[in-house]
gemmi code that builds the backbone of each chain (N, CA, C; Angstrom):
import gemmi

chains = {
    "A": [
        ("MET", (-14.160, -97.795, -20.851), (-15.541, -98.271, -20.885), (-15.966, -98.500, -22.337)),
        ("LYS", (-16.714, -99.578, -22.562), (-17.106, -99.889, -23.927), (-18.094, -98.850, -24.431)),
        ("MET", (-18.024, -98.612, -25.742), (-18.875, -97.587, -26.349), (-20.350, -97.880, -26.115)),
        ("GLU", (-20.727, -99.157, -26.161), (-22.144, -99.481, -25.970), (-22.605, -99.096, -24.564)),
        ("MET", (-21.739, -99.308, -23.578), (-22.075, -98.921, -22.195), (-22.183, -97.409, -22.085)),
        ("ARG", (-21.289, -96.710, -22.775), (-21.316, -95.246, -22.720), (-22.572, -94.717, -23.387)),
        ("ARG", (-22.969, -95.334, -24.471), (-24.208, -94.919, -25.145), (-25.419, -95.209, -24.267)),
        ("ALA", (-25.347, -96.326, -23.532), (-26.450, -96.646, -22.617), (-26.543, -95.582, -21.521)),
        ("LEU", (-25.410, -95.153, -21.007), (-25.399, -94.067, -20.018), (-25.959, -92.782, -20.610)),
        ("ALA", (-25.624, -92.541, -21.861), (-26.094, -91.321, -22.529), (-27.608, -91.304, -22.659)),
        ("ARG", (-28.213, -92.490, -22.707), (-29.667, -92.570, -22.893), (-30.437, -92.457, -21.583)),
        ("GLU", (-29.737, -92.391, -20.460), (-30.434, -92.258, -19.175), (-31.122, -90.907, -19.083)),
        ("SER", (-32.040, -90.778, -18.153), (-32.766, -89.507, -18.006), (-31.795, -88.397, -17.579)),
        ("TYR", (-32.160, -87.168, -17.908), (-31.303, -86.041, -17.541), (-31.166, -85.952, -16.021)),
        ("GLU", (-32.258, -86.177, -15.321), (-32.201, -86.127, -13.854), (-31.185, -87.132, -13.311)),
        ("GLU", (-31.233, -88.351, -13.867), (-30.317, -89.392, -13.403), (-28.873, -89.010, -13.730)),
        ("LYS", (-28.665, -88.471, -14.917), (-27.302, -88.093, -15.296), (-26.782, -86.949, -14.428)),
        ("ILE", (-27.642, -85.988, -14.121), (-27.208, -84.870, -13.272), (-26.895, -85.381, -11.863)),
        ("ARG", (-27.675, -86.367, -11.399), (-27.381, -86.956, -10.085), (-25.986, -87.591, -10.103)),
        ("LYS", (-25.667, -88.267, -11.198), (-24.349, -88.898, -11.305), (-23.236, -87.854, -11.420)),
        ("VAL", (-23.519, -86.766, -12.093), (-22.526, -85.675, -12.166), (-22.230, -85.180, -10.753)),
        ("GLY", (-23.280, -85.016, -9.956), (-23.084, -84.596, -8.563), (-22.206, -85.569, -7.805)),
        ("GLN", (-22.426, -86.859, -8.040), (-21.600, -87.874, -7.377), (-20.143, -87.797, -7.855)),
        ("LEU", (-19.974, -87.583, -9.156), (-18.612, -87.472, -9.688), (-17.886, -86.269, -9.096)),
        ("ILE", (-18.600, -85.161, -8.949), (-17.990, -83.961, -8.359), (-17.568, -84.261, -6.917)),
        ("ALA", (-18.466, -84.934, -6.184), (-18.149, -85.264, -4.793), (-16.931, -86.188, -4.722)),
        ("LEU", (-16.890, -87.169, -5.624), (-15.744, -88.091, -5.652), (-14.453, -87.362, -6.000)),
        ("THR", (-14.545, -86.459, -6.953), (-13.364, -85.694, -7.357), (-12.818, -84.876, -6.202)),
        ("LYS", (-13.753, -84.303, -5.407), (-13.319, -83.518, -4.254), (-12.719, -84.415, -3.171)),
        ("ALA", (-13.310, -85.595, -3.019), (-12.845, -86.494, -1.960), (-11.518, -87.164, -2.307)),
        ("PHE", (-11.339, -87.452, -3.595), (-10.129, -88.165, -4.029), (-9.466, -87.428, -5.183)),
        ("PRO", (-8.884, -86.279, -4.909), (-8.244, -85.530, -6.004), (-7.034, -86.279, -6.539)),
        ("ARG", (-6.916, -86.279, -7.856), (-5.748, -86.919, -8.473), (-4.565, -85.974, -8.385)),
        ("ARG", (-3.375, -86.550, -8.211), (-2.178, -85.715, -8.117), (-1.436, -85.627, -9.441)),
        ("THR", (-1.624, -86.646, -10.277), (-0.961, -86.608, -11.582), (-2.020, -86.764, -12.660)),
        ("PRO", (-1.859, -86.062, -13.770), (-2.860, -86.172, -14.826), (-2.798, -87.514, -15.526)),
        ("ALA", (-3.974, -88.051, -15.831), (-4.019, -89.271, -16.626), (-3.671, -88.918, -18.062)),
        ("ARG", (-2.963, -89.812, -18.755), (-2.546, -89.472, -20.118), (-3.250, -90.310, -21.172)),
        ("SER", (-3.724, -91.470, -20.786), (-4.203, -92.354, -21.841), (-5.710, -92.605, -21.804)),
        ("ARG", (-6.400, -92.035, -20.814), (-7.831, -92.314, -20.756), (-8.607, -91.370, -21.671)),
        ("PRO", (-9.756, -91.821, -22.142), (-10.544, -90.946, -23.004), (-11.068, -89.748, -22.218)),
        ("PRO", (-11.272, -88.600, -22.884), (-11.667, -87.381, -22.185), (-13.056, -87.446, -21.584)),
        ("ASN", (-13.861, -88.395, -22.008), (-15.229, -88.411, -21.520), (-15.521, -89.617, -20.638)),
        ("SER", (-14.474, -90.248, -20.150), (-14.686, -91.380, -19.266), (-15.348, -90.932, -17.988)),
        ("MET", (-16.252, -91.747, -17.472), (-16.932, -91.373, -16.234), (-15.984, -91.330, -15.054)),
        ("THR", (-14.817, -91.903, -15.211), (-13.893, -91.943, -14.079), (-13.029, -90.693, -13.987)),
        ("LEU", (-13.147, -89.789, -14.937), (-12.314, -88.587, -14.927), (-13.166, -87.338, -14.823)),
        ("SER", (-12.630, -86.343, -14.163), (-13.249, -85.029, -14.241), (-12.546, -84.259, -15.343)),
        ("GLU", (-13.141, -83.148, -15.732), (-12.529, -82.353, -16.791), (-11.160, -81.838, -16.364)),
        ("SER", (-11.024, -81.569, -15.057), (-9.755, -81.010, -14.586), (-8.627, -82.041, -14.638)),
        ("GLN", (-9.006, -83.308, -14.761), (-7.988, -84.355, -14.740), (-7.512, -84.717, -16.141)),
        ("ILE", (-8.039, -84.031, -17.128), (-7.635, -84.293, -18.494), (-6.578, -83.260, -18.849)),
        ("PRO", (-5.447, -83.689, -19.401), (-4.330, -82.765, -19.609), (-4.704, -81.487, -20.312)),
        ("TYR", (-5.557, -81.576, -21.350), (-5.861, -80.356, -22.097), (-7.050, -79.621, -21.513)),
        ("ARG", (-7.658, -80.154, -20.457), (-8.765, -79.457, -19.813), (-8.270, -78.838, -18.525)),
        ("THR", (-7.376, -77.902, -18.671), (-6.763, -77.310, -17.475), (-7.500, -76.068, -17.015)),
        ("LYS", (-8.405, -75.556, -17.862), (-9.157, -74.366, -17.456), (-10.639, -74.679, -17.438)),
        ("LYS", (-11.367, -73.772, -16.834), (-12.800, -73.905, -16.730), (-13.438, -73.975, -18.128)),
        ("PRO", (-14.409, -74.904, -18.309), (-15.043, -74.976, -19.626), (-15.882, -73.734, -19.924)),
        ("LYS", (-15.969, -73.389, -21.190), (-16.790, -72.261, -21.631), (-17.661, -72.705, -22.785)),
        ("GLY", (-18.797, -72.107, -22.875), (-19.614, -72.234, -24.071), (-20.279, -73.546, -24.239)),
    ],
    "B": [
        ("MET", (-20.835, -99.201, 1.246), (-20.109, -97.946, 1.055), (-21.100, -96.795, 0.952)),
        ("ASN", (-20.811, -95.731, 1.616), (-21.687, -94.579, 1.512), (-21.537, -93.912, 0.147)),
        ("GLU", (-22.671, -93.645, -0.449), (-22.616, -92.939, -1.728), (-22.279, -91.475, -1.480)),
        ("PRO", (-21.453, -90.888, -2.355), (-21.197, -89.465, -2.194), (-22.476, -88.661, -2.390)),
        ("HIS", (-22.594, -87.585, -1.643), (-23.792, -86.777, -1.711), (-23.822, -85.983, -3.004)),
        ("SER", (-24.946, -86.031, -3.683), (-25.088, -85.240, -4.891), (-25.062, -83.762, -4.540)),
        ("SER", (-24.270, -82.995, -5.268), (-24.104, -81.595, -4.898), (-24.353, -80.668, -6.066)),
        ("LEU", (-25.245, -81.064, -6.934), (-25.484, -80.234, -8.098), (-26.915, -79.692, -8.063)),
        ("PRO", (-27.082, -78.468, -7.590), (-28.441, -77.928, -7.379), (-29.024, -77.325, -8.663)),
        ("LEU", (-29.133, -78.147, -9.720), (-29.598, -77.612, -11.000), (-31.039, -77.104, -10.905)),
        ("ALA", (-31.852, -77.768, -10.102), (-33.241, -77.314, -9.963), (-33.283, -75.886, -9.417)),
        ("ASP", (-32.422, -75.579, -8.459), (-32.367, -74.214, -7.913), (-31.946, -73.208, -8.987)),
        ("VAL", (-30.979, -73.628, -9.798), (-30.490, -72.749, -10.873), (-31.630, -72.441, -11.845)),
        ("LEU", (-32.371, -73.467, -12.221), (-33.440, -73.285, -13.208), (-34.594, -72.471, -12.636)),
        ("GLN", (-34.922, -72.705, -11.376), (-35.974, -71.906, -10.750), (-35.577, -70.437, -10.722)),
        ("ALA", (-34.317, -70.187, -10.409), (-33.840, -68.799, -10.364), (-33.866, -68.179, -11.757)),
        ("ALA", (-33.448, -68.946, -12.763), (-33.456, -68.424, -14.137), (-34.886, -68.130, -14.584)),
        ("ASN", (-35.817, -69.028, -14.249), (-37.225, -68.766, -14.573), (-37.708, -67.505, -13.854)),
        ("GLY", (-37.221, -67.306, -12.635), (-37.581, -66.109, -11.871), (-37.076, -64.838, -12.545)),
        ("LEU", (-35.902, -64.933, -13.155), (-35.345, -63.767, -13.865), (-36.205, -63.417, -15.082)),
        ("VAL", (-36.704, -64.446, -15.760), (-37.597, -64.200, -16.903), (-38.886, -63.560, -16.407)),
        ("LYS", (-39.433, -64.121, -15.343), (-40.714, -63.625, -14.807), (-40.575, -62.179, -14.339)),
        ("ALA", (-39.408, -61.860, -13.778), (-39.179, -60.498, -13.275), (-38.843, -59.523, -14.399)),
        ("GLY", (-38.750, -60.026, -15.620), (-38.454, -59.156, -16.764), (-36.994, -58.749, -16.856)),
        ("LEU", (-36.125, -59.444, -16.145), (-34.698, -59.076, -16.165), (-33.969, -59.716, -17.338)),
        ("ILE", (-34.492, -60.832, -17.820), (-33.944, -61.442, -19.041), (-35.120, -61.843, -19.924)),
        ("GLN", (-34.853, -61.892, -21.232), (-35.911, -62.315, -22.170), (-36.093, -63.819, -22.141)),
        ("ASP", (-34.972, -64.504, -22.185), (-35.004, -65.957, -22.334), (-33.639, -66.506, -21.922)),
        ("TYR", (-33.579, -67.807, -21.704), (-32.299, -68.412, -21.326), (-32.287, -69.880, -21.740)),
        ("ALA", (-31.120, -70.472, -21.709), (-31.005, -71.925, -21.910), (-29.725, -72.407, -21.242)),
        ("ILE", (-29.749, -73.666, -20.874), (-28.543, -74.300, -20.343), (-27.588, -74.527, -21.499)),
        ("GLY", (-26.339, -74.123, -21.332), (-25.311, -74.373, -22.342), (-24.144, -75.118, -21.721)),
        ("GLY", (-23.022, -75.125, -22.416), (-21.795, -75.715, -21.866), (-21.908, -77.201, -21.577)),
        ("ALA", (-21.126, -77.628, -20.598), (-21.027, -79.061, -20.294), (-22.371, -79.642, -19.852)),
        ("LEU", (-23.132, -78.885, -19.069), (-24.404, -79.433, -18.589), (-25.406, -79.618, -19.728)),
        ("ALA", (-25.273, -78.817, -20.779), (-26.119, -79.037, -21.957), (-25.660, -80.303, -22.680)),
        ("ALA", (-24.358, -80.456, -22.821), (-23.846, -81.660, -23.492), (-24.286, -82.922, -22.756)),
        ("ILE", (-24.299, -82.849, -21.431), (-24.671, -84.030, -20.630), (-26.136, -84.420, -20.866)),
        ("HIS", (-26.936, -83.500, -21.362), (-28.307, -83.876, -21.722), (-28.309, -84.940, -22.805)),
        ("TYR", (-27.239, -84.968, -23.619), (-27.205, -85.857, -24.785), (-26.180, -86.982, -24.677)),
        ("VAL", (-25.195, -86.839, -23.790), (-24.131, -87.845, -23.708), (-24.012, -88.364, -22.276)),
        ("GLU", (-23.078, -89.276, -22.086), (-22.857, -89.856, -20.759), (-22.463, -88.755, -19.755)),
        ("PRO", (-22.767, -88.944, -18.481), (-22.394, -87.925, -17.491), (-20.889, -87.851, -17.282)),
        ("PHE", (-20.405, -86.631, -17.050), (-19.004, -86.418, -16.674), (-18.961, -85.237, -15.719)),
        ("ALA", (-17.900, -85.175, -14.935), (-17.799, -84.114, -13.936), (-17.550, -82.772, -14.623)),
        ("THR", (-18.155, -81.751, -14.090), (-17.945, -80.410, -14.623), (-17.883, -79.427, -13.465)),
        ("TYR", (-17.232, -78.292, -13.716), (-17.000, -77.341, -12.635), (-18.223, -76.493, -12.305)),
        ("ASP", (-19.016, -76.198, -13.323), (-20.044, -75.186, -13.099), (-21.180, -75.343, -14.097)),
        ("ALA", (-22.175, -74.491, -13.941), (-23.273, -74.446, -14.900), (-23.155, -73.159, -15.698)),
        ("ASP", (-23.306, -73.280, -17.015), (-23.326, -72.096, -17.870), (-24.764, -71.854, -18.309)),
        ("ILE", (-25.285, -70.688, -17.948), (-26.619, -70.298, -18.365), (-26.474, -69.129, -19.345)),
        ("PHE", (-26.866, -69.360, -20.575), (-26.811, -68.296, -21.581), (-28.162, -67.589, -21.604)),
        ("PHE", (-28.129, -66.260, -21.578), (-29.399, -65.525, -21.538), (-29.428, -64.420, -22.581)),
        ("ILE", (-30.634, -64.119, -23.017), (-30.853, -62.973, -23.898), (-31.321, -61.844, -22.999)),
        ("PRO", (-30.555, -60.770, -22.933), (-30.911, -59.712, -21.978), (-32.181, -58.972, -22.361)),
        ("ALA", (-32.917, -58.579, -21.342), (-34.068, -57.702, -21.580), (-33.568, -56.280, -21.788)),
        ("ASP", (-32.523, -55.925, -21.077), (-31.904, -54.608, -21.173), (-30.812, -54.679, -22.255)),
        ("GLN", (-31.017, -53.953, -23.343), (-30.054, -54.022, -24.451), (-28.895, -53.029, -24.283)),
        ("GLY", (-28.790, -52.426, -23.109), (-27.710, -51.477, -22.848), (-26.366, -52.174, -22.684)),
        ("LEU", (-25.367, -51.403, -22.380), (-24.000, -51.923, -22.296), (-23.847, -53.007, -21.230)),
        ("THR", (-24.556, -52.875, -20.133), (-24.378, -53.832, -19.033), (-25.217, -55.084, -19.211)),
        ("ALA", (-26.130, -55.081, -20.201), (-27.030, -56.213, -20.449), (-27.864, -56.551, -19.203)),
        ("GLY", (-28.022, -55.565, -18.327), (-28.845, -55.791, -17.143), (-28.187, -56.656, -16.089)),
        ("ILE", (-26.888, -56.897, -16.233), (-26.202, -57.817, -15.317), (-26.244, -57.336, -13.858)),
        ("PRO", (-26.063, -56.039, -13.594), (-26.164, -55.614, -12.185), (-27.518, -55.973, -11.557)),
        ("ALA", (-28.591, -55.780, -12.307), (-29.921, -56.108, -11.770), (-30.084, -57.618, -11.594)),
        ("ILE", (-29.513, -58.375, -12.510), (-29.572, -59.849, -12.413), (-28.842, -60.303, -11.146)),
        ("TYR", (-27.651, -59.762, -10.946), (-26.871, -60.127, -9.759), (-27.616, -59.734, -8.487)),
        ("ALA", (-28.196, -58.537, -8.503), (-28.921, -58.072, -7.309), (-30.098, -58.997, -7.007)),
        ("HIS", (-30.797, -59.409, -8.056), (-31.943, -60.309, -7.887), (-31.488, -61.641, -7.282)),
        ("LEU", (-30.412, -62.195, -7.834), (-29.953, -63.505, -7.353), (-29.374, -63.404, -5.941)),
        ("LYS", (-28.706, -62.299, -5.658), (-28.182, -62.118, -4.298), (-29.313, -62.012, -3.288)),
        ("SER", (-30.440, -61.438, -3.730), (-31.595, -61.346, -2.828), (-32.164, -62.721, -2.518)),
        ("LEU", (-31.843, -63.708, -3.386), (-32.295, -65.092, -3.158), (-31.276, -65.884, -2.335)),
        ("GLY", (-30.194, -65.214, -1.943), (-29.183, -65.892, -1.136), (-27.973, -66.365, -1.916)),
        ("TRP", (-27.934, -66.089, -3.235), (-26.764, -66.471, -4.013), (-25.599, -65.561, -3.628)),
        ("GLN", (-24.399, -66.092, -3.778), (-23.212, -65.307, -3.436), (-22.330, -65.122, -4.670)),
        ("VAL", (-21.651, -64.002, -4.716), (-20.752, -63.727, -5.841), (-19.348, -64.197, -5.474)),
        ("ASP", (-18.741, -64.970, -6.384), (-17.375, -65.431, -6.171), (-16.630, -65.290, -7.498)),
        ("GLY", (-15.940, -64.189, -7.658), (-15.245, -63.939, -8.925), (-16.236, -63.820, -10.057)),
        ("GLU", (-16.005, -64.613, -11.113), (-16.894, -64.539, -12.267), (-18.139, -65.412, -12.108)),
        ("HIS", (-18.228, -66.088, -10.969), (-19.350, -66.990, -10.747), (-20.339, -66.444, -9.720)),
        ("LEU", (-21.553, -66.943, -9.852), (-22.532, -66.801, -8.785), (-22.636, -68.176, -8.147)),
        ("MET", (-22.667, -68.215, -6.840), (-22.667, -69.505, -6.149), (-24.052, -69.787, -5.572)),
        ("VAL", (-24.581, -70.978, -5.866), (-25.816, -71.414, -5.240), (-25.539, -72.767, -4.568)),
        ("LYS", (-25.736, -72.821, -3.282), (-25.454, -74.034, -2.493), (-24.041, -74.551, -2.780)),
        ("GLY", (-23.100, -73.629, -2.931), (-21.708, -74.005, -3.143), (-21.366, -74.386, -4.566)),
        ("PHE", (-22.340, -74.325, -5.457), (-22.076, -74.702, -6.857), (-21.989, -73.442, -7.718)),
        ("PRO", (-20.903, -73.320, -8.499), (-20.727, -72.104, -9.307), (-21.602, -72.094, -10.563)),
        ("VAL", (-22.170, -70.949, -10.819), (-23.013, -70.759, -11.997), (-22.545, -69.502, -12.712)),
        ("GLN", (-22.450, -69.589, -14.029), (-22.113, -68.404, -14.812), (-23.300, -68.017, -15.669)),
        ("PHE", (-23.700, -66.761, -15.585), (-24.720, -66.233, -16.489), (-24.001, -65.495, -17.607)),
        ("LEU", (-24.159, -65.968, -18.825), (-23.416, -65.443, -19.963), (-24.387, -64.826, -20.968)),
        ("THR", (-24.058, -63.651, -21.437), (-24.907, -62.986, -22.425), (-24.813, -63.722, -23.756)),
        ("ALA", (-25.973, -64.079, -24.287), (-25.991, -64.790, -25.576), (-25.915, -63.789, -26.717)),
        ("GLN", (-25.138, -64.135, -27.727), (-25.056, -63.288, -28.915), (-24.659, -64.152, -30.102)),
        ("GLY", (-25.126, -63.752, -31.273), (-24.789, -64.508, -32.476), (-25.269, -65.948, -32.393)),
        ("LEU", (-24.340, -66.866, -32.538), (-24.691, -68.291, -32.526), (-25.314, -68.722, -31.196)),
        ("THR", (-24.798, -68.207, -30.088), (-25.370, -68.625, -28.801), (-26.768, -68.041, -28.608)),
        ("GLU", (-27.015, -66.848, -29.173), (-28.378, -66.298, -29.093), (-29.344, -67.170, -29.900)),
        ("GLU", (-28.894, -67.583, -31.064), (-29.721, -68.498, -31.868), (-29.960, -69.800, -31.096)),
        ("ALA", (-28.907, -70.263, -30.413), (-29.025, -71.512, -29.645), (-30.053, -71.369, -28.520)),
        ("VAL", (-30.103, -70.194, -27.900), (-31.109, -69.966, -26.852), (-32.506, -69.943, -27.466)),
        ("ARG", (-32.656, -69.200, -28.562), (-33.985, -69.054, -29.178), (-34.532, -70.397, -29.675)),
        ("GLU", (-33.638, -71.269, -30.143), (-34.090, -72.549, -30.710), (-33.876, -73.716, -29.753)),
        ("ALA", (-33.598, -73.407, -28.507), (-33.284, -74.464, -27.530), (-34.479, -75.391, -27.308)),
        ("GLN", (-34.145, -76.573, -26.858), (-35.158, -77.600, -26.615), (-35.815, -77.367, -25.258)),
        ("ASN", (-37.151, -77.408, -25.248), (-37.863, -77.301, -23.973), (-37.781, -78.621, -23.230)),
        ("ILE", (-37.435, -78.540, -21.956), (-37.366, -79.751, -21.130), (-38.066, -79.477, -19.803)),
        ("ARG", (-38.230, -80.516, -19.043), (-38.638, -80.373, -17.645), (-37.598, -81.100, -16.816)),
        ("PHE", (-37.064, -80.395, -15.824), (-36.085, -81.014, -14.937), (-36.676, -81.020, -13.531)),
        ("GLU", (-36.916, -82.209, -13.025), (-37.584, -82.356, -11.723), (-38.858, -81.512, -11.682)),
        ("GLY", (-39.565, -81.509, -12.798), (-40.844, -80.804, -12.886), (-40.723, -79.329, -13.225)),
        ("ILE", (-39.505, -78.827, -13.308), (-39.303, -77.393, -13.567), (-39.102, -77.186, -15.065)),
        ("PRO", (-39.893, -76.304, -15.680), (-39.686, -76.057, -17.108), (-38.367, -75.335, -17.347)),
        ("ALA", (-37.673, -75.743, -18.396), (-36.370, -75.138, -18.697), (-36.060, -75.362, -20.170)),
        ("LYS", (-34.963, -74.805, -20.610), (-34.527, -75.005, -21.986), (-33.059, -75.418, -21.981)),
        ("VAL", (-32.708, -76.262, -22.939), (-31.318, -76.709, -23.059), (-30.919, -76.615, -24.533)),
        ("PHE", (-29.689, -76.197, -24.781), (-29.200, -76.096, -26.161), (-29.440, -77.413, -26.892)),
        ("ARG", (-29.783, -77.315, -28.159), (-29.909, -78.518, -28.978), (-28.523, -79.092, -29.274)),
        ("ALA", (-28.496, -80.393, -29.520), (-27.226, -81.074, -29.776), (-26.475, -80.422, -30.940)),
        ("GLU", (-27.225, -80.033, -31.966), (-26.582, -79.467, -33.157), (-25.919, -78.121, -32.838)),
        ("HIS", (-26.551, -77.340, -31.967), (-25.943, -76.057, -31.582), (-24.717, -76.282, -30.691)),
        ("ILE", (-24.772, -77.282, -29.836), (-23.609, -77.578, -28.987), (-22.398, -77.906, -29.859)),
        ("VAL", (-22.630, -78.718, -30.886), (-21.534, -79.088, -31.794), (-21.040, -77.867, -32.566)),
        ("ALA", (-21.966, -77.052, -33.057), (-21.561, -75.867, -33.838), (-20.782, -74.882, -32.964)),
        ("ILE", (-21.232, -74.673, -31.743), (-20.527, -73.754, -30.838), (-19.116, -74.286, -30.564)),
        ("ALA", (-19.017, -75.578, -30.320), (-17.695, -76.168, -30.070), (-16.800, -76.024, -31.300)),
        ("ALA", (-17.387, -76.172, -32.483), (-16.603, -76.008, -33.719), (-16.115, -74.570, -33.850)),
        ("GLY", (-16.944, -73.634, -33.409), (-16.568, -72.227, -33.493), (-15.482, -71.848, -32.510)),
        ("VAL", (-15.509, -72.468, -31.334), (-14.514, -72.133, -30.311), (-13.195, -72.846, -30.625)),
        ("GLY", (-13.283, -74.155, -30.868), (-12.158, -74.879, -31.463), (-10.992, -75.245, -30.568)),
        ("ARG", (-11.171, -75.157, -29.235), (-10.077, -75.612, -28.372), (-10.062, -77.141, -28.356)),
        ("LYS", (-8.994, -77.708, -27.792), (-8.899, -79.177, -27.771), (-10.095, -79.806, -27.064)),
        ("LYS", (-10.511, -79.196, -25.973), (-11.636, -79.783, -25.240), (-12.936, -79.659, -26.042)),
        ("ASP", (-12.999, -78.644, -26.913), (-14.177, -78.520, -27.765), (-14.179, -79.614, -28.826)),
        ("LEU", (-13.008, -79.943, -29.322), (-12.911, -81.030, -30.298), (-13.317, -82.356, -29.650)),
        ("ALA", (-12.898, -82.530, -28.392), (-13.287, -83.745, -27.666), (-14.801, -83.781, -27.481)),
        ("ARG", (-15.396, -82.597, -27.235), (-16.853, -82.557, -27.058), (-17.564, -82.899, -28.358)),
        ("ILE", (-17.045, -82.391, -29.467), (-17.654, -82.699, -30.769), (-17.615, -84.206, -31.016)),
        ("GLU", (-16.462, -84.797, -30.770), (-16.308, -86.234, -30.982), (-17.292, -87.017, -30.114)),
        ("GLN", (-17.385, -86.605, -28.853), (-18.291, -87.278, -27.918), (-19.745, -87.126, -28.368)),
        ("MET", (-20.105, -85.938, -28.783), (-21.482, -85.694, -29.224), (-21.802, -86.514, -30.470)),
        ("LEU", (-20.874, -86.545, -31.421), (-21.131, -87.287, -32.659), (-21.227, -88.785, -32.400)),
        ("GLN", (-20.504, -89.262, -31.387), (-20.538, -90.694, -31.068), (-21.813, -91.089, -30.314)),
        ("GLN", (-22.297, -90.207, -29.447), (-23.331, -90.632, -28.509), (-24.691, -89.957, -28.687)),
        ("ALA", (-24.715, -88.766, -29.236), (-25.979, -88.024, -29.299), (-26.704, -88.284, -30.612)),
        ("GLU", (-28.026, -88.235, -30.541), (-28.802, -88.298, -31.778), (-28.747, -86.914, -32.409)),
        ("MET", (-28.301, -86.865, -33.628), (-28.015, -85.582, -34.273), (-28.847, -85.436, -35.537)),
        ("ASP", (-29.474, -84.295, -35.704), (-30.175, -83.985, -36.940), (-29.131, -83.383, -37.894)),
        ("GLN", (-28.652, -84.205, -38.812), (-27.542, -83.790, -39.679), (-27.924, -82.606, -40.558)),
        ("THR", (-29.188, -82.563, -40.972), (-29.629, -81.447, -41.820), (-29.597, -80.149, -41.030)),
        ("ARG", (-30.104, -80.194, -39.817), (-30.088, -78.999, -38.958), (-28.649, -78.559, -38.681)),
        ("LEU", (-27.790, -79.538, -38.364), (-26.388, -79.214, -38.073), (-25.728, -78.547, -39.283)),
        ("LYS", (-25.964, -79.116, -40.469), (-25.360, -78.564, -41.688), (-25.812, -77.122, -41.905)),
        ("LYS", (-27.100, -76.868, -41.698), (-27.632, -75.511, -41.901), (-27.035, -74.526, -40.899)),
        ("ILE", (-26.898, -74.955, -39.656), (-26.311, -74.060, -38.631), (-24.869, -73.735, -38.994)),
        ("LEU", (-24.124, -74.771, -39.371), (-22.710, -74.562, -39.722), (-22.584, -73.616, -40.914)),
        ("GLU", (-23.442, -73.810, -41.903), (-23.398, -72.941, -43.092), (-23.771, -71.507, -42.734)),
        ("ARG", (-24.828, -71.368, -41.926), (-25.319, -70.035, -41.560), (-24.241, -69.234, -40.832)),
        ("HIS", (-23.441, -69.924, -40.034), (-22.430, -69.225, -39.228), (-21.010, -69.420, -39.784)),
        ("LYS", (-20.954, -69.920, -41.022), (-19.662, -70.077, -41.711), (-18.665, -70.881, -40.867)),
        ("LEU", (-19.140, -72.009, -40.403), (-18.303, -72.876, -39.573), (-18.100, -74.211, -40.281)),
        ("LYS", (-17.035, -74.884, -39.899), (-16.786, -76.225, -40.430), (-16.460, -77.159, -39.281)),
        ("LEU", (-16.889, -78.402, -39.409), (-16.500, -79.384, -38.401), (-15.022, -79.705, -38.574)),
        ("PRO", (-14.267, -79.781, -37.481), (-12.853, -80.120, -37.601), (-12.681, -81.593, -37.963)),
        ("LYS", (-11.532, -81.907, -38.524), (-11.209, -83.313, -38.766), (-10.821, -83.932, -37.433)),
        ("LEU", (-11.468, -85.014, -37.079), (-11.213, -85.625, -35.763), (-10.302, -86.837, -35.905)),
    ],
}
model = gemmi.Model(1)
for chain_id, residues in chains.items():
    chain = gemmi.Chain(chain_id)
    for i, (resn, *xyz) in enumerate(residues, 1):
        res = gemmi.Residue()
        res.name, res.seqid = resn, gemmi.SeqId(i, " ")
        for name, pos in zip(("N", "CA", "C"), xyz):
            atom = gemmi.Atom()
            atom.name, atom.element = name, gemmi.Element(name[0])
            atom.pos, atom.b_iso = gemmi.Position(*pos), 0.0
            res.add_atom(atom)
        chain.add_residue(res)
    model.add_chain(chain)
structure = gemmi.Structure()
structure.add_model(model)
structure.setup_entities()
């Protein structure tokens, strides 16, 4: 995703972003990936944290 | 196509946290972790909500048994290190040092009309710099690219806690 689009998403309201997080969680549960993606950016909206190779554990802090 | 159902009950989490303050079980709290970062950057999926709190009880347990009892009375369930609300895991973490400062200086927000606090962008970056795992470095990069950052505030926080931003 282009940086300008990502920045536009970042500027959305917190409520809207949390709603989208809920949708992403639901999608992740419905369509779990079997192999980790290697080349996508860690903050792409199409990935969950668990699908990023170095994000294998629960986030902290 | 049917949209997936939103399953993130953040309003319930914040109401419960406000209830803990009102009941005198915690002094103060703020949203930290990934959900705090999402306040400033594009949305991404996360496993849980991290709520950092300053305990009212300064004893060894930080009042955690009473906090758990209060939340369980509201119907929350305990699952390992998490408390579950409507199937969503929440962690209540005792704030100390940098995270305590982050709670005290957190930004006041309203979420669906509910008053709450969320870590400031500068504290999120400083905490990630202090933890320093790969995912924290990714968070720093994301925050610096997308969030509006008060560079003076960030510099002061980093200096105060003897931290440095990693080379990205």
